[in-house]
FIDO-480026 format. One record per atom (N, C-alpha, C, O, CB): residue number from 1; residue in one letter; x, y, z. Coordinates in Angstrom, 2 decimals, decimal comma, m for minus. Last residue first. Glycine has a CB too. Example, Ala and Ser with C-alpha at 12.3 -4.5 7.8 and 13.67 -1.06 7.14 Angstrom:
# FIDO-480026
seq;type;px;py;pz
2;s;12,85;m2,25;7,08;
2;s;13,67;m1,06;7,14;
2;s;12,90;0,03;7,87;
2;s;13,41;1,14;8,04;
2;s;14,08;m0,60;5,72;
1;a;13,19;m5,69;7,80;
1;a;12,30;m4,50;7,80;
1;a;13,20;m3,30;7,80;
1;a;14,24;m3,32;8,46;
1;a;11,31;m4,47;9,05;
//
This chain:
# FIDO-480026
seq;type;px;py;pz
143;g;70,98;m138,52;76,17;
143;g;69,71;m138,51;75,46;
143;g;68,71;m139,06;75,82;
143;g;67,69;m138,98;75,15;
143;g;69,75;m138,88;74,46;
142;p;73,51;m136,34;77,90;
142;p;72,83;m137,88;77,65;
142;p;71,42;m137,71;77,21;
142;p;70,70;m136,88;77,75;
142;p;72,77;m138,88;79,08;
141;q;74,98;m134,02;75,95;
141;q;74,30;m134,50;77,16;
141;q;73,54;m135,67;76,87;
141;q;73,02;m135,94;75,79;
141;q;73,41;m133,50;77,75;
140;l;78,11;m133,93;74,35;
140;l;76,53;m133,89;74,40;
140;l;76,06;m134,59;75,71;
140;l;76,63;m135,48;76,33;
140;l;75,84;m134,68;73,06;
139;m;80,51;m131,73;74,03;
139;m;80,16;m132,93;74,57;
139;m;78,54;m133,02;74,71;
139;m;77,89;m132,10;75,20;
139;m;80,91;m133,08;75,91;
138;v;82,55;m130,48;71,45;
138;v;81,08;m130,46;72,01;
138;v;80,94;m131,75;72,72;
138;v;81,21;m132,80;72,13;
138;v;79,89;m130,31;70,85;
137;a;84,94;m128,54;69,77;
137;a;84,44;m129,74;70,27;
137;a;83,34;m129,36;71,30;
137;a;83,21;m128,27;71,86;
137;a;85,58;m130,59;70,89;
136;a;85,85;m126,72;66,96;
136;a;85,11;m126,74;68,07;
136;a;84,65;m128,37;68,40;
136;a;84,17;m129,18;67,60;
136;a;83,90;m125,73;67,82;
135;r;88,29;m125,08;64,98;
135;r;87,63;m126,33;65,16;
135;r;87,15;m126,04;66,56;
135;r;87,79;m125,31;67,31;
135;r;88,55;m127,67;64,97;
134;g;88,17;m122,20;62,53;
134;g;88,79;m122,81;63,46;
134;g;87,83;m124,25;63,72;
134;g;86,89;m124,55;62,98;
134;g;88,98;m121,75;64,71;
133;e;87,91;m118,87;61,54;
133;e;87,89;m120,13;61,19;
133;e;88,48;m120,99;62,17;
133;e;89,43;m120,48;62,76;
133;e;88,45;m120,27;60,02;
132;a;86,47;m115,78;60,12;
132;a;86,95;m116,37;61,29;
132;a;86,92;m118,02;60,77;
132;a;86,18;m118,43;59,88;
132;a;85,93;m115,94;62,70;
131;l;86,24;m114,39;57,89;
131;l;86,39;m113,57;59,07;
131;l;86,96;m114,47;60,14;
131;l;87,79;m114,05;60,95;
131;l;85,05;m112,92;59,52;
130;v;87,29;m114,00;54,56;
130;v;87,16;m115,07;55,74;
130;v;87,23;m114,42;56,92;
130;v;88,28;m113,82;57,14;
130;v;88,25;m116,17;55,77;
129;r;85,41;m112,60;51,84;
129;r;86,59;m112,46;53,04;
129;r;86,15;m113,32;54,13;
129;r;85,00;m113,41;54,57;
129;r;86,81;m110,83;53,68;
128;t;83,28;m112,80;50,22;
128;t;84,70;m113,67;49,99;
128;t;85,33;m113,55;51,12;
128;t;85,94;m114,56;51,47;
128;t;85,71;m113,22;48,82;
127;g;81,16;m112,16;52,75;
127;g;81,41;m112,03;51,15;
127;g;82,49;m113,31;50,81;
127;g;82,40;m114,49;51,15;
127;g;82,18;m110,31;50,68;
126;h;82,32;m113,08;55,27;
126;h;81,76;m111,76;54,87;
126;h;81,86;m111,62;53,50;
126;h;82,75;m110,87;53,08;
126;h;82,41;m110,62;55,51;
125;n;82,44;m116,29;57,01;
125;n;82,68;m115,36;55,96;
125;n;81,80;m114,15;55,87;
125;n;80,66;m114,17;56,34;
125;n;82,61;m116,04;54,78;
124;i;83,79;m118,67;58,79;
124;i;82,63;m117,53;58,82;
124;i;83,26;m116,48;57,86;
124;i;84,37;m115,95;57,98;
124;i;82,29;m116,82;60,49;
123;r;83,80;m122,10;59,50;
123;r;84,42;m120,92;58,93;
123;r;83,46;m119,88;58,65;
123;r;82,33;m120,19;58,27;
123;r;85,13;m121,23;57,73;
122;f;84,64;m124,92;61,51;
122;f;83,90;m123,98;61,05;
122;f;84,63;m122,86;60,35;
122;f;85,83;m122,65;60,52;
122;f;83,17;m123,55;62,06;
121;a;84,64;m128,51;62,08;
121;a;85,50;m127,04;61,74;
121;a;84,43;m126,13;61,27;
121;a;83,43;m126,55;60,68;
121;a;86,79;m127,14;60,43;
120;y;83,84;m130,18;65,14;
120;y;83,40;m129,75;64,08;
120;y;84,40;m128,61;63,30;
120;y;84,94;m127,80;64,05;
120;y;82,11;m129,31;64,44;
119;q;83,21;m133,23;66,95;
119;q;83,97;m132,07;66,59;
119;q;83,76;m131,61;65,18;
119;q;83,56;m132,37;64,23;
119;q;85,39;m132,32;66,81;
118;q;81,18;m134,46;69,92;
118;q;81,13;m134,23;68,06;
118;q;82,33;m132,98;68,16;
118;q;82,41;m132,09;69,01;
118;q;79,09;m133,50;67,14;
117;s;79,83;m136,85;71,88;
117;s;81,01;m135,89;71,43;
117;s;80,70;m135,62;69,94;
117;s;80,17;m136,32;69,09;
117;s;82,62;m136,60;71,62;
116;t;78,76;m139,52;72,60;
116;t;78,77;m138,50;73,62;
116;t;79,53;m137,03;73,32;
116;t;79,80;m136,22;74,21;
116;t;79,42;m139,17;74,80;
115;e;79,28;m141,24;70,39;
115;e;77,84;m141,19;71,15;
115;e;77,75;m139,94;72,02;
115;e;76,67;m139,38;72,14;
115;e;77,58;m142,53;72,15;
114;a;81,14;m138,88;68,19;
114;a;81,10;m140,40;68,89;
114;a;79,61;m140,25;69,49;
114;a;78,87;m139,32;69,17;
114;a;82,48;m140,74;70,29;
113;e;82,56;m137,77;65,34;
113;e;81,68;m137,76;66,40;
113;e;81,56;m139,24;67,13;
113;e;81,82;m140,36;66,70;
113;e;80,34;m137,25;65,84;
112;a;84,51;m135,26;63,30;
112;a;84,36;m136,72;64,11;
112;a;83,13;m136,77;65,14;
112;a;82,80;m135,73;65,72;
112;a;85,79;m137,03;65,05;
111;l;83,63;m133,34;61,72;
111;l;84,90;m133,91;61,52;
111;l;85,20;m135,26;62,33;
111;l;86,00;m136,13;61,99;
111;l;85,90;m132,87;61,87;
110;v;81,17;m131,80;60,13;
110;v;81,42;m132,63;61,05;
110;v;82,92;m133,26;60,75;
110;v;83,25;m133,62;59,62;
110;v;80,27;m133,59;61,10;
109;q;81,32;m128,37;59,18;
109;q;81,38;m129,67;58,88;
109;q;81,96;m130,47;60,22;
109;q;82,79;m130,08;61,04;
109;q;82,24;m129,84;57,58;
108;a;79,88;m125,13;58,46;
108;a;80,42;m125,95;59,47;
108;a;80,41;m127,46;58,78;
108;a;79,57;m127,71;57,92;
108;a;79,51;m125,81;60,90;
107;t;79,81;m121,90;57,39;
107;t;79,92;m123,20;56,90;
107;t;80,54;m124,20;58,10;
107;t;81,65;m123,96;58,58;
107;t;80,83;m123,16;55,57;
106;a;78,38;m118,70;57,38;
106;a;79,18;m119,86;57,94;
106;a;78,89;m121,06;57,25;
106;a;77,86;m121,24;56,61;
106;a;78,93;m120,09;59,38;
105;e;78,08;m115,07;56,84;
105;e;77,85;m116,59;56,50;
105;e;78,80;m117,74;56,90;
105;e;80,01;m117,61;56,68;
105;e;77,78;m116,70;55,10;
104;i;76,74;m112,05;57,32;
104;i;77,74;m113,18;57,57;
104;i;77,26;m114,37;57,23;
104;i;76,07;m114,67;57,32;
104;i;78,16;m113,30;58,91;
103;a;75,21;m109,59;55,29;
103;a;75,10;m110,90;55,95;
103;a;76,47;m111,49;56,33;
103;a;77,36;m111,34;55,49;
103;a;74,35;m111,90;55,03;
102;g;75,61;m106,04;55,46;
102;g;75,09;m107,29;54,61;
102;g;75,29;m108,36;55,54;
102;g;75,55;m108,02;56,69;
102;g;75,89;m107,60;53,16;
101;d;78,46;m104,51;56,74;
101;d;77,27;m104,30;55,89;
101;d;77,13;m105,75;55,33;
101;d;78,03;m106,46;54,89;
101;d;77,45;m103,07;54,70;
100;l;80,23;m104,30;59,70;
100;l;80,12;m105,17;58,43;
100;l;78,91;m104,85;57,92;
100;l;78,05;m104,91;58,79;
100;l;80,24;m106,70;58,60;
99;d;80,58;m103,43;62,36;
99;d;80,60;m102,53;61,16;
99;d;80,45;m103,07;59,63;
99;d;80,53;m102,38;58,61;
99;d;81,88;m101,84;61,24;
98;d;80,73;m105,84;64,11;
98;d;79,61;m104,92;63,96;
98;d;79,42;m103,95;62,82;
98;d;78,31;m103,66;62,38;
98;d;79,59;m104,20;65,03;
97;i;83,06;m107,01;64,17;
97;i;82,07;m107,40;63,20;
97;i;80,84;m106,44;62,95;
97;i;80,17;m106,32;61,93;
97;i;81,58;m108,68;63,62;
96;r;86,34;m106,60;64,88;
96;r;85,24;m106,55;65,26;
96;r;84,21;m106,68;63,87;
96;r;84,61;m106,48;62,73;
96;r;85,19;m105,32;66,10;
95;a;89,22;m107,53;64,01;
95;a;88,93;m107,19;65,27;
95;a;87,27;m106,84;65,81;
95;a;87,00;m106,83;67,01;
95;a;89,81;m106,07;65,42;
94;l;89,99;m110,31;61,84;
94;l;89,75;m108,63;62,02;
94;l;89,23;m108,69;63,55;
94;l;88,89;m109,72;64,14;
94;l;88,38;m107,80;60,77;
93;h;90,41;m112,94;61,70;
93;h;91,10;m112,05;60,74;
93;h;90,69;m110,71;60,79;
93;h;90,99;m109,94;59,87;
93;h;90,95;m112,49;59,42;
92;l;91,27;m115,52;63,88;
92;l;90,21;m114,61;63,79;
92;l;90,95;m113,45;62,80;
92;l;92,06;m113,06;63,16;
92;l;89,68;m114,08;65,38;
91;q;91,54;m118,72;63,99;
91;q;91,98;m117,79;63,46;
91;q;91,00;m116,60;63,25;
91;q;90,02;m116,73;62,52;
91;q;92,51;m118,25;62,43;
90;v;91,71;m121,59;66,20;
90;v;90,84;m120,73;65,81;
90;v;91,81;m119,43;65,25;
90;v;92,77;m119,09;65,95;
90;v;89,81;m120,45;67,02;
89;d;92,74;m124,18;66,84;
89;d;93,15;m123,48;65,75;
89;d;92,15;m122,48;65,35;
89;d;91,74;m122,50;64,19;
89;d;93,44;m124,36;64,71;
88;r;89,90;m125,14;68,77;
88;r;91,28;m125,30;68,42;
88;r;91,49;m124,55;67,10;
88;r;90,54;m124,32;66,35;
88;r;91,67;m126,82;68,32;
87;l;88,14;m125,01;71,78;
87;l;88,36;m124,64;70,38;
87;l;89,64;m124,76;70,04;
87;l;90,53;m124,54;70,86;
87;l;87,98;m123,37;70,07;
86;a;85,84;m126,97;73,80;
86;a;87,09;m126,89;73,35;
86;a;87,03;m126,02;71,95;
86;a;86,14;m126,20;71,12;
86;a;87,67;m128,35;73,22;
85;v;83,46;m127,57;74,79;
85;v;84,41;m127,78;75,63;
85;v;85,86;m127,58;74,94;
85;v;86,89;m127,98;75,48;
85;v;84,17;m129,10;76,20;
84;l;80,19;m126,59;74,79;
84;l;81,16;m126,45;74,30;
84;l;82,39;m126,71;75,33;
84;l;82,40;m126,22;76,46;
84;l;81,05;m125,31;73,72;
83;v;77,56;m129,09;75,27;
83;v;78,48;m128,14;76,01;
83;v;79,66;m127,79;75,19;
83;v;80,27;m128,79;74,81;
83;v;78,96;m128,73;77,34;
82;g;74,48;m129,77;74,08;
82;g;75,82;m129,72;74,28;
82;g;76,43;m128,86;74,99;
82;g;75,85;m127,83;75,36;
82;g;76,33;m129,67;73,36;
81;p;71,18;m131,27;73,67;
81;p;71,94;m130,20;73,87;
81;p;73,34;m130,54;74,32;
81;p;73,47;m131,59;74,95;
81;p;71,30;m129,38;74,76;
80;r;69,83;m133,31;71,20;
80;r;70,75;m133,17;72,60;
80;r;71,48;m132,05;72,62;
80;r;72,31;m131,78;71,76;
80;r;71,79;m134,28;72,84;
79;v;66,64;m133,54;69,99;
79;v;67,76;m132,75;70,12;
79;v;68,44;m132,97;71,28;
79;v;67,85;m132,87;72,35;
79;v;67,48;m131,48;70,02;
78;a;65,61;m136,90;69,64;
78;a;65,42;m135,64;70,15;
78;a;66,48;m134,88;69,98;
78;a;67,50;m135,53;69,75;
78;a;65,11;m135,64;71,40;
77;g;64,97;m138,53;66,43;
77;g;65,38;m138,40;67,65;
77;g;65,31;m136,94;68,29;
77;g;65,01;m135,95;67,62;
77;g;66,64;m138,92;67,64;
76;g;64,41;m138,32;63,61;
76;g;63,13;m138,84;64,65;
76;g;63,45;m138,70;66,07;
76;g;62,56;m138,71;66,92;
76;g;62,75;m140,48;64,48;
75;h;66,33;m137,85;61,93;
75;h;66,48;m139,28;62,21;
75;h;65,01;m139,64;63,42;
75;h;64,68;m140,72;63,91;
75;h;68,33;m139,56;62,97;
74;q;65,82;m135,04;61,60;
74;q;65,81;m136,00;60,38;
74;q;65,73;m137,39;60,76;
74;q;65,13;m138,16;60,02;
74;q;67,05;m135,85;59,53;
73;r;66,42;m134,25;64,12;
73;r;64,84;m134,11;63,62;
73;r;64,76;m135,07;62,52;
73;r;63,81;m135,85;62,44;
73;r;64,35;m132,52;63,04;
72;a;69,15;m134,42;64,08;
72;a;68,30;m135,25;65,29;
72;a;66,68;m135,18;64,78;
72;a;65,86;m136,05;65,08;
72;a;68,49;m134,35;67,08;
71;r;69,95;m132,82;62,11;
71;r;70,25;m134,11;62,06;
71;r;69,23;m135,25;62,92;
71;r;68,78;m136,36;62,62;
71;r;71,64;m134,11;62,53;
70;l;69,16;m130,37;63,50;
70;l;68,58;m130,92;62,01;
70;l;68,77;m132,22;61,83;
70;l;67,83;m132,88;61,39;
70;l;69,21;m130,29;60,75;
69;g;70,56;m130,25;65,53;
69;g;69,22;m130,51;65,61;
69;g;68,54;m130,74;64,30;
69;g;67,44;m131,28;64,17;
69;g;68,61;m129,46;66,28;
68;g;73,34;m130,20;64,60;
68;g;72,88;m131,33;65,34;
68;g;71,45;m131,36;65,31;
68;g;70,95;m132,46;65,07;
68;g;73,35;m131,33;66,70;
67;h;72,96;m127,82;63,17;
67;h;73,27;m128,91;62,38;
67;h;72,96;m130,11;63,03;
67;h;72,42;m131,03;62,42;
67;h;74,58;m128,90;61,99;
66;v;72,65;m125,98;65,38;
66;v;71,69;m126,02;64,45;
66;v;71,91;m127,32;63,54;
66;v;70,87;m127,88;63,19;
66;v;71,71;m124,72;63,69;
65;a;75,23;m126,58;66,65;
65;a;74,12;m126,79;67,35;
65;a;72,81;m126,77;66,52;
65;a;71,89;m127,49;66,90;
65;a;74,11;m125,85;68,38;
64;m;77,11;m125,44;64,83;
64;m;76,77;m126,85;65,07;
64;m;75,66;m127,50;65,63;
64;m;75,19;m128,60;65,31;
64;m;77,55;m127,25;65,68;
63;a;76,50;m122,72;64,99;
63;a;76,20;m123,43;63,79;
63;a;76,33;m125,20;63,87;
63;a;75,75;m126,00;63,14;
63;a;77,24;m122,82;62,71;
62;q;77,03;m122,39;67,47;
62;q;75,77;m122,35;67,31;
62;q;75,35;m123,01;65,96;
62;q;74,31;m123,64;65,74;
62;q;75,36;m121,00;67,45;
61;a;79,93;m122,17;66,93;
61;a;79,17;m123,33;67,99;
61;a;77,70;m123,42;67,72;
61;a;77,17;m124,53;67,74;
61;a;79,28;m122,90;69,68;
60;g;80,14;m120,03;65,40;
60;g;80,46;m121,38;64,95;
60;g;80,13;m122,53;65,86;
60;g;80,09;m123,70;65,48;
60;g;81,85;m121,43;64,67;
59;y;78,98;m117,91;67,05;
59;y;78,36;m118,21;66,01;
59;y;78,71;m119,69;65,35;
59;y;77,85;m120,41;64,86;
59;y;78,60;m117,13;65,17;
58;e;81,24;m118,15;69,02;
58;e;79,88;m118,50;69,33;
58;e;78,93;m118,83;68,18;
58;e;78,18;m119,80;68,22;
58;e;79,33;m117,44;70,06;
57;c;83,27;m117,31;67,49;
57;c;83,44;m118,51;68,17;
57;c;81,89;m119,10;68,57;
57;c;81,51;m120,26;68,42;
57;c;84,42;m118,22;69,48;
56;l;82,61;m114,79;67,10;
56;l;82,21;m115,37;65,94;
56;l;82,71;m116,82;66,41;
56;l;82,51;m117,65;65,53;
56;l;82,84;m114,69;64,52;
55;h;83,60;m113,23;69,22;
55;h;82,18;m113,64;69,27;
55;h;81,75;m114,54;68,11;
55;h;80,61;m115,01;68,13;
55;h;81,32;m112,42;69,28;
54;i;85,97;m112,15;68,49;
54;i;86,13;m113,37;69,41;
54;i;84,51;m114,11;69,31;
54;i;84,33;m115,33;69,32;
54;i;86,63;m112,80;71,21;
53;a;85,24;m109,75;67,32;
53;a;85,31;m110,85;66,31;
53;a;85,58;m112,38;67,25;
53;a;85,41;m113,50;66,77;
53;a;86,70;m110,45;65,12;
52;h;82,83;m107,89;69,14;
52;h;84,11;m108,14;68,74;
52;h;84,43;m109,50;68,15;
52;h;83,77;m110,44;68,61;
52;h;84,89;m107,91;69,80;
51;l;80,62;m105,42;68,70;
51;l;80,41;m106,59;68,58;
51;l;82,01;m107,28;68,05;
51;l;82,37;m107,23;66,87;
51;l;79,10;m106,70;67,62;
50;r;80,52;m102,50;70,66;
50;r;81,05;m103,06;69,75;
50;r;80,72;m104,65;69,68;
50;r;80,56;m105,16;70,79;
50;r;82,35;m102,71;69,87;
49;g;79,61;m100,98;73,05;
49;g;79,23;m100,71;71,78;
49;g;79,57;m101,34;70,48;
49;g;79,13;m100,94;69,40;
49;g;79,50;m99,68;71,68;
48;g;80,84;m102,61;75,03;
48;g;81,35;m101,12;74,84;
48;g;80,95;m100,54;73,41;
48;g;81,68;m99,82;72,73;
48;g;83,02;m101,06;74,97;
47;s;79,89;m105,53;73,57;
47;s;80,40;m104,89;74,92;
47;s;81,22;m103,70;74,19;
47;s;81,95;m103,75;73,20;
47;s;81,45;m106,02;76,02;
46;r;77,33;m107,81;72,56;
46;r;77,84;m106,21;72,39;
46;r;78,66;m105,98;73,62;
46;r;78,15;m106,25;74,71;
46;r;76,52;m104,97;72,32;
45;l;75,67;m109,86;72,72;
45;l;77,33;m110,19;73,02;
45;l;77,98;m108,74;72,80;
45;l;79,20;m108,64;72,88;
45;l;78,13;m111,49;71,79;
44;p;72,86;m108,89;72,00;
44;p;73,37;m109,49;73,41;
44;p;74,85;m109,81;73,82;
44;p;75,20;m109,99;74,99;
44;p;72,75;m110,75;73,56;
43;h;72,29;m106,22;70,33;
43;h;73,02;m107,54;70,22;
43;h;73,51;m107,82;71,65;
43;h;74,34;m107,17;72,29;
43;h;74,27;m107,50;69,13;
42;d;71,35;m103,78;69,84;
42;d;70,94;m104,61;70,97;
42;d;71,37;m105,99;70,97;
42;d;70,76;m106,84;71,62;
42;d;69,59;m104,62;71,07;
41;p;71,98;m102,90;67,24;
41;p;72,72;m102,18;68,69;
41;p;72,39;m102,93;69,73;
41;p;73,15;m102,83;70,70;
41;p;72,25;m100,64;69,13;
40;a;72,98;m105,34;64,86;
40;a;71,87;m104,87;65,88;
40;a;72,56;m104,11;66,93;
40;a;73,58;m104,54;67,48;
40;a;71,05;m106,12;66,58;
39;r;74,90;m106,33;63,17;
39;r;75,03;m104,78;63,36;
39;r;73,80;m104,35;64,44;
39;r;73,69;m103,18;64,82;
39;r;74,83;m103,90;61,74;
38;h;74,44;m109,13;63,46;
38;h;75,65;m108,48;64,00;
38;h;75,92;m106,88;63,99;
38;h;76,83;m106,29;64,57;
38;h;76,70;m109,07;63,29;
37;n;72,28;m110,15;62,21;
37;n;72,10;m109,45;63,50;
37;n;73,39;m108,79;64,10;
37;n;73,37;m108,04;65,07;
37;n;71,55;m110,45;64,51;
36;f;72,16;m111,84;60,10;
36;f;72,27;m110,36;59,65;
36;f;72,22;m109,64;60,96;
36;f;72,09;m108,42;60,85;
36;f;71,05;m109,84;58,59;
35;a;73,63;m114,67;58,86;
35;a;73,05;m113,78;60,09;
35;a;73,06;m112,51;59,63;
35;a;73,89;m112,09;58,83;
35;a;73,86;m113,82;61,47;
34;r;73,44;m118,01;57,38;
34;r;73,43;m116,66;57,36;
34;r;72,75;m115,94;58,49;
34;r;71,69;m116,29;59,01;
34;r;72,91;m116,31;56,22;
33;l;74,83;m121,53;56,77;
33;l;73,87;m120,45;57,47;
33;l;74,13;m118,86;57,10;
33;l;75,16;m118,61;56,48;
33;l;74,08;m120,59;59,12;
32;a;75,22;m124,67;55,96;
32;a;75,55;m123,40;55,66;
32;a;74,54;m122,34;56,24;
32;a;73,34;m122,53;56,03;
32;a;75,65;m123,32;54,22;
31;i;76,58;m127,74;57,21;
31;i;75,73;m126,72;57,23;
31;i;76,29;m125,44;56,66;
31;i;77,47;m125,10;56,76;
31;i;75,31;m126,54;58,51;
30;d;77,51;m131,39;56,77;
30;d;77,78;m130,02;56,79;
30;d;76,70;m129,07;56,69;
30;d;75,73;m129,49;56,05;
30;d;78,60;m129,77;55,84;
29;t;76,70;m134,24;56,66;
29;t;77,84;m133,78;57,29;
29;t;78,27;m132,24;57,33;
29;t;79,31;m131,91;57,89;
29;t;78,82;m134,48;56,72;
28;a;74,07;m134,27;55,66;
28;a;74,53;m134,99;56,69;
28;a;75,56;m134,78;57,47;
28;a;75,56;m135,00;58,69;
28;a;74,69;m135,91;56,36;
27;t;73,53;m130,93;54,65;
27;t;73,57;m132,40;54,34;
27;t;73,83;m132,99;55,82;
27;t;73,80;m132,35;56,87;
27;t;74,81;m132,83;53,15;
26;w;72,12;m127,73;53,87;
26;w;72,68;m128,58;54,91;
26;w;72,74;m130,14;54,27;
26;w;71,93;m130,43;53,38;
26;w;71,70;m128,45;56,31;
25;a;71,62;m124,15;53,36;
25;a;71,88;m125,76;52,66;
25;a;72,15;m126,38;53,93;
25;a;72,37;m125,73;54,95;
25;a;73,32;m126,05;51,42;
24;s;71,01;m122,10;54,73;
24;s;70,92;m122,06;53,17;
24;s;70,98;m123,19;52,84;
24;s;70,30;m123,45;51,85;
24;s;71,87;m121,35;52,40;
23;v;69,15;m120,94;57,56;
23;v;69,87;m122,11;56,92;
23;v;69,52;m122,03;55,45;
23;v;68,41;m121,93;54,95;
23;v;69,45;m123,56;57,55;
22;e;69,08;m117,94;59,14;
22;e;68,80;m118,66;58,06;
22;e;69,73;m119,86;57,77;
22;e;70,95;m119,72;57,74;
22;e;68,77;m117,79;57,04;
21;d;70,00;m116,36;61,27;
21;d;68,69;m116,25;60,85;
21;d;68,17;m117,10;59,69;
21;d;67,00;m117,01;59,31;
21;d;68,52;m114,97;60,55;
20;w;71,74;m117,06;64,36;
20;w;71,69;m117,56;62,90;
20;w;70,14;m117,13;62,45;
20;w;69,17;m117,47;63,13;
20;w;72,01;m119,39;62,78;
19;l;71,69;m116,84;67,42;
19;l;72,48;m116,00;66,46;
19;l;72,30;m116,05;64,66;
19;l;72,71;m115,18;63,89;
19;l;73,93;m116,42;66,83;
18;c;70,05;m116,54;69,95;
18;c;69,96;m117,23;68,66;
18;c;70,53;m116,59;67,61;
18;c;69,89;m115,80;66,92;
18;c;68,70;m117,49;68,30;
17;m;69,88;m114,32;71,56;
17;m;70,87;m115,42;71,69;
17;m;71,01;m116,47;70,67;
17;m;72,01;m117,19;70,57;
17;m;70,62;m116,09;72,85;
16;g;67,44;m113,05;71,32;
16;g;68,58;m112,57;70,63;
16;g;69,81;m113,36;70,90;
16;g;70,84;m112,93;70,38;
16;g;68,80;m111,20;70,96;
15;g;65,50;m116,08;71,54;
15;g;65,49;m114,48;71,70;
15;g;66,87;m114,22;70,87;
15;g;67,32;m114,97;70,00;
15;g;65,52;m113,83;73,52;
14;q;67,74;m118,94;72,51;
14;q;66,27;m118,19;72,27;
14;q;66,70;m116,62;72,39;
14;q;67,65;m116,07;72,95;
14;q;64,93;m118,65;73,60;
13;h;69,20;m122,09;72,30;
13;h;69,68;m120,23;72,24;
13;h;68,20;m119,75;71,90;
13;h;67,59;m120,28;70,98;
13;h;71,10;m119,57;70,64;
12;p;68,78;m124,54;71,98;
12;p;68,31;m124,05;73,30;
12;p;68,46;m122,57;73,13;
12;p;67,81;m121,84;73,88;
12;p;69,15;m124,65;74,58;
11;v;67,20;m125,22;68,66;
11;v;68,43;m125,02;69,45;
11;v;67,88;m124,41;70,92;
11;v;66,77;m123,89;71,02;
11;v;69,54;m123,93;68,59;
10;l;65,31;m125,53;66,92;
10;l;66,38;m126,61;67,16;
10;l;67,41;m126,55;68,11;
10;l;68,26;m127,40;68,38;
10;l;67,02;m126,81;66,11;
9;q;63,35;m123,46;66,87;
9;q;62,84;m124,86;67,30;
9;q;64,04;m126,11;67,60;
9;q;63,88;m127,17;68,21;
9;q;61,84;m125,37;66,04;
8;l;64,80;m121,72;65,89;
8;l;64,59;m121,34;67,38;
8;l;64,02;m122,77;67,89;
8;l;64,16;m123,18;69,04;
8;l;63,43;m119,91;67,66;
7;i;64,78;m122,48;63,22;
7;i;66,07;m122,69;63,96;
7;i;65,64;m122,33;65,40;
7;i;66,43;m122,83;66,20;
7;i;67,35;m121,74;63,37;
6;d;62,36;m121,43;62,26;
6;d;62,61;m123,14;62,15;
6;d;63,93;m123,42;63,29;
6;d;63,98;m124,39;64,04;
6;d;63,20;m123,72;60,19;
5;e;62,52;m118,84;62,61;
5;e;61,56;m119,48;63,39;
5;e;61,91;m121,14;63,44;
5;e;61,76;m121,89;64,41;
5;e;60,10;m119,13;62,75;
4;r;64,52;m118,43;60,55;
4;r;64,73;m118,36;62,00;
4;r;63,76;m118,92;62,73;
4;r;64,19;m119,61;63,65;
4;r;64,86;m117,12;62,47;
3;a;64,16;m120,87;57,99;
3;a;64,23;m119,39;58,44;
3;a;64,35;m119,57;59,81;
3;a;64,31;m120,69;60,31;
3;a;62,97;m118,43;58,08;
2;l;65,78;m122,78;55,45;
2;l;65,13;m122,64;57,05;
2;l;65,25;m121,25;57,50;
2;l;66,28;m120,58;57,40;
2;l;65,96;m123,60;58,25;
1;m;65,57;m123,87;52,08;
1;m;66,30;m123,04;53,00;
1;m;65,14;m122,91;54,41;
1;m;63,91;m122,94;54,30;
1;m;66,72;m121,42;52,14;
//
């Protein structure tokens, strides 16, 4: 398991914008993570005192970034920042997440990758309840 301090070294998202607290497992093709910050009153994505489910897409994108950072580190390469360019087939199964007790958890899996791009599927759960799922594509900056 990796803690938040390790995650902060892998992604460009720092401070409150680093959304994941733990990596519970990962392989070359997938990752599982946990976050507890969705209830924080100072969460940087809150609007009108609420954290809306649409922000689960950012949690999914950051799961991809953490996975990419872990893979790069494993192969001795530099982490390559990316830009989220597309979301597809996103399904949100609730309106807000700031009222959920306990952790939210995500899985993300590599679906396709090339030298300059990656596509992942992501799913975010609260216990056994699926909160959001979809696919995201990222264009990687030159390494």
